[in-house]
C-alpha positions, 0 to 999 in steps of 0.5 A: 500500500502506498501513500501519496504525500504532498510536500509544500516548501516552507514559506517565511511568514511576514514579520509580526504575523503569528504562525497560529492562533493561541489555544487559550488565553491567560485569565490572570492579568499581568499585575495579578500575576506579579502579585501572585508570583511574589507570594509564591516566591516567598512561600517557595522556601521550606522554612517560610512555608512552615512559618506560615503554617504555624502562624496560620494555625495559631489563634492570634499573634505569635511572638518571635521568641515562640517561633525560634525553638520550632526551627533549627536556625538562628533568630536572625535567620528566622527574622530574615524569613519573616521579613521576606514574608512581610515584604510579600504581604503574607504576614505582618507584625506588631511590636510589643516592647522588645518583641515582635508578634507575627500573624498571617494577614487575613486574605493574603493567600486567598488570591493564590489559593483561588487561582490554584483551585 
């Protein structure tokens, strides 16, 4: 059995003309994608993910002195991770005397969570 195939030479398309139409378009606009990427990036470290987990489960604000014993890292390193989470808008803190009390910002993970589900 023989099959006849017709080959056509490739032709260069004009500049700016796309080769095909997109199959799907993103539902996330650029600004929203940037915000969600910042949160995802902050959560991309295992220590930070565990910190958010602890803060999320806690009924209130957690003193940094309560967090240090949970991890095998120094207090300055823990503060660095908490600062990254604050910058991303995932957690916030409140100063009381010498200590900082951290908590997850309500709704901070809602946008990323909704998109993932």
